[in-house]
C-alpha positions in Angstrom: 94.9 -16.6 41.1 91.2 -17.7 41.2 90.4 -14.8 43.5 92.2 -12.5 41.3 90.2 -13.5 38.1 86.9 -13.5 40.0 87.8 -9.9 41.1 88.8 -9.0 37.4 85.5 -10.6 36.1 83.7 -8.6 38.9 85.1 -5.4 37.7 84.3 -6.0 33.9 80.8 -6.8 34.8 80.7 -3.6 36.6 82.2 -1.4 34.0 80.4 -2.7 31.2 77.1 -2.3 33.0 76.2 -6.0 32.2 73.6 -6.3 35.0 71.8 -3.2 34.2 71.4 -4.4 30.4 70.7 -7.8 31.7 67.2 -6.5 32.5 66.6 -5.2 29.1 67.9 -8.3 27.7 65.6 -10.6 29.9 62.5 -8.1 29.0 63.5 -8.5 25.2 63.6 -12.3 25.7 60.2 -12.5 27.3 58.6 -10.3 24.7 60.3 -10.9 21.5 61.6 -14.4 22.2 65.3 -13.8 22.3 67.4 -11.0 23.8 70.9 -10.1 23.0 74.1 -8.2 23.9 76.8 -7.4 21.5 80.5 -7.4 22.9 82.3 -4.3 21.2 85.4 -2.5 21.7 85.0 1.0 23.1 86.9 4.0 22.1 89.3 3.7 25.1 90.3 0.1 23.8 87.9 -1.7 26.4 85.4 -4.4 26.3 81.9 -3.1 26.3 78.3 -4.3 26.1 75.6 -2.8 23.9 71.9 -3.9 23.6 70.6 -5.2 20.4 67.2 -6.1 19.0 66.7 -9.3 17.4 64.6 -7.5 14.8 68.2 -6.1 13.5 69.7 -9.3 12.9 69.3 -11.7 10.3 70.3 -15.2 9.5 69.5 -17.6 6.8 66.7 -20.0 7.7 68.4 -23.0 6.1 71.9 -22.0 7.7 70.2 -21.5 11.1 68.2 -24.7 11.0 69.6 -26.3 14.0 70.4 -23.0 15.6 74.2 -22.4 14.9 74.1 -20.3 11.8 77.8 -19.8 10.2 76.8 -16.3 8.8 75.0 -13.4 10.6 74.0 -9.9 9.4 73.5 -7.1 11.6 71.3 -3.8 10.4 71.8 -0.7 12.5 71.0 2.9 11.9 73.9 5.0 12.8 74.5 8.9 12.9 76.3 9.8 9.9 78.8 11.9 11.8 79.3 9.1 14.2 80.0 6.6 11.2 82.5 9.0 9.6 84.4 9.4 12.8 84.4 5.5 13.1 85.9 5.1 9.5 87.7 8.3 8.7 89.3 6.7 5.6 85.8 6.2 4.2 84.0 9.4 5.0 83.3 10.4 1.2 81.7 7.1 0.9 79.5 7.5 4.0 78.6 10.9 3.2 77.2 9.7 0.1 75.4 7.0 1.6 71.4 7.5 1.2 69.5 8.5 4.4 67.7 5.7 6.2 64.7 5.4 8.6 63.2 2.8 10.9 60.5 1.9 8.5 58.6 3.4 5.8 55.9 5.3 7.9 55.5 9.2 7.3 56.2 9.6 11.1 59.6 8.0 10.5 60.6 10.6 7.6 59.6 13.6 9.9 62.8 13.9 11.7 65.8 16.0 11.8 68.6 13.4 12.4 70.9 12.3 9.6 71.2 8.6 9.9 72.4 5.9 7.4 72.0 2.2 7.4 75.0 0.2 8.3 75.1 -3.6 7.6 77.6 -5.6 9.5 78.4 -9.3 8.5 80.3 -12.2 9.9 81.2 -15.4 8.4 82.5 -18.0 10.6 85.7 -19.9 9.5 85.1 -23.5 8.4 87.7 -25.1 10.8 90.3 -23.7 13.1 93.1 -24.0 10.4 90.8 -22.5 7.8 91.4 -18.8 6.8 87.8 -18.4 5.1 86.4 -16.3 7.9 85.1 -12.8 7.1 83.9 -9.7 8.7 82.4 -6.9 6.6 80.7 -3.5 7.0 78.8 -1.9 4.3 76.4 1.0 3.6 74.1 1.7 0.6 77.0 3.6 -1.2 79.6 0.5 -1.2 81.9 -1.6 1.1 83.3 0.3 4.1 85.6 -2.5 5.5 86.3 -6.0 4.8 88.6 -8.0 6.9 89.4 -11.5 8.0 87.5 -13.2 11.0 89.3 -15.9 13.2 86.8 -16.5 16.1 84.7 -19.3 16.1 81.6 -17.5 17.5 79.8 -14.3 16.7 80.3 -11.2 19.1 76.9 -11.7 20.4 75.5 -13.1 23.8 71.9 -14.6 23.4 69.3 -15.3 25.7 66.2 -17.3 24.4 63.0 -17.4 26.4 61.9 -20.6 25.3 64.1 -22.2 22.3 62.2 -23.4 19.3 62.7 -27.0 18.1 64.1 -25.7 14.7 65.7 -22.4 13.9 67.6 -20.0 15.9 65.4 -17.4 17.5 63.3 -18.1 20.8 59.5 -18.1 21.3 58.3 -15.1 23.6 55.4 -15.0 26.0 53.0 -13.4 23.6 53.2 -15.9 21.0 53.4 -18.9 23.6 50.0 -17.6 25.3 48.3 -16.4 21.9 46.0 -19.5 21.8 44.8 -18.7 25.5 44.5 -14.9 24.7 42.1 -15.7 21.9 39.9 -17.9 24.1 39.9 -15.0 26.8 39.0 -12.3 24.3 35.9 -14.7 23.0 34.8 -14.9 26.6 35.3 -11.0 27.4 33.2 -10.3 24.1 30.4 -12.8 25.0 30.2 -11.2 28.5 30.3 -7.7 26.9 27.2 -8.8 24.9 25.6 -10.3 27.6 25.9 -7.4 29.9 24.9 -4.9 27.2 21.7 -7.0 26.5 20.7 -8.1 30.1 23.3 -6.8 32.5 20.7 -4.2 33.8 18.5 -5.3 36.8 14.8 -4.8 36.8 12.2 -5.3 39.6 8.7 -6.1 38.5 6.0 -4.4 41.1 2.4 -5.3 40.7 0.4 -2.0 40.2 -2.1 -3.2 43.2 0.7 -4.3 45.5 1.2 -0.7 47.0 4.8 -1.2 47.3 6.7 1.9 48.1 9.5 2.4 45.5 11.9 4.1 47.9 11.9 0.9 49.9 13.8 -0.6 46.9 17.5 0.5 47.5 20.6 -1.1 48.2 20.3 -1.6 52.0 21.1 -5.1 52.7 18.2 -6.9 54.5 15.9 -3.9 53.9 12.3 -4.9 54.8 9.7 -4.0 52.2 6.2 -3.7 53.6 3.3 -4.0 51.0 -0.3 -4.4 51.0 -1.6 -7.5 49.3 -5.1 -8.5 47.6 -7.2 -11.2 48.8 -7.1 -14.5 46.7 -10.0 -15.1 44.5 -11.6 -18.5 44.7 -14.4 -19.8 42.3 
């Protein structure tokens, strides 16, 4: 039975491309502090995995003070036609939703895609016997679906690069190395100014020394001959 279960899990990891997505999750964790995978149900009723960015997830700071929030929100840009196919009974509502963009920049609005922002929210049940768990999906035009949620955890898998003392999200390498990088930037600036000021070597040759300038080259151990003047004594 254990061998069969092991084979089943190996097959699921293969068909969900868990190892391929794991590379992105590890990179996200090192850069953003936390990498994330969402466990979803595919169109053929199988388990699937999708990469998510922590910038698309939101929790209440007080609720997530100890790293275990009870409520979690996900903001996701979805193609309007895909959303209508996912929720055919609410196609008219989705059709009237406002078009959304990744940010407020001018470049984001210069697009031919038609996307809307879907907000999916989960509230964990208060206890095993409680029926107050909630799972809702909404857009700017209104509520799309509202169901009960009985599971005791969110459908996400998190990888924290360096867990913080408080809060849910981890700390990435850029943030941990910020102090060192600031000092390196100061040193580089000082070196740049020093090189710009006195970084060009100069050779001082006395007018009467009769040193041949062509003898001053980059050869190692080159011999420079010159004719000096006799010392003057009083």
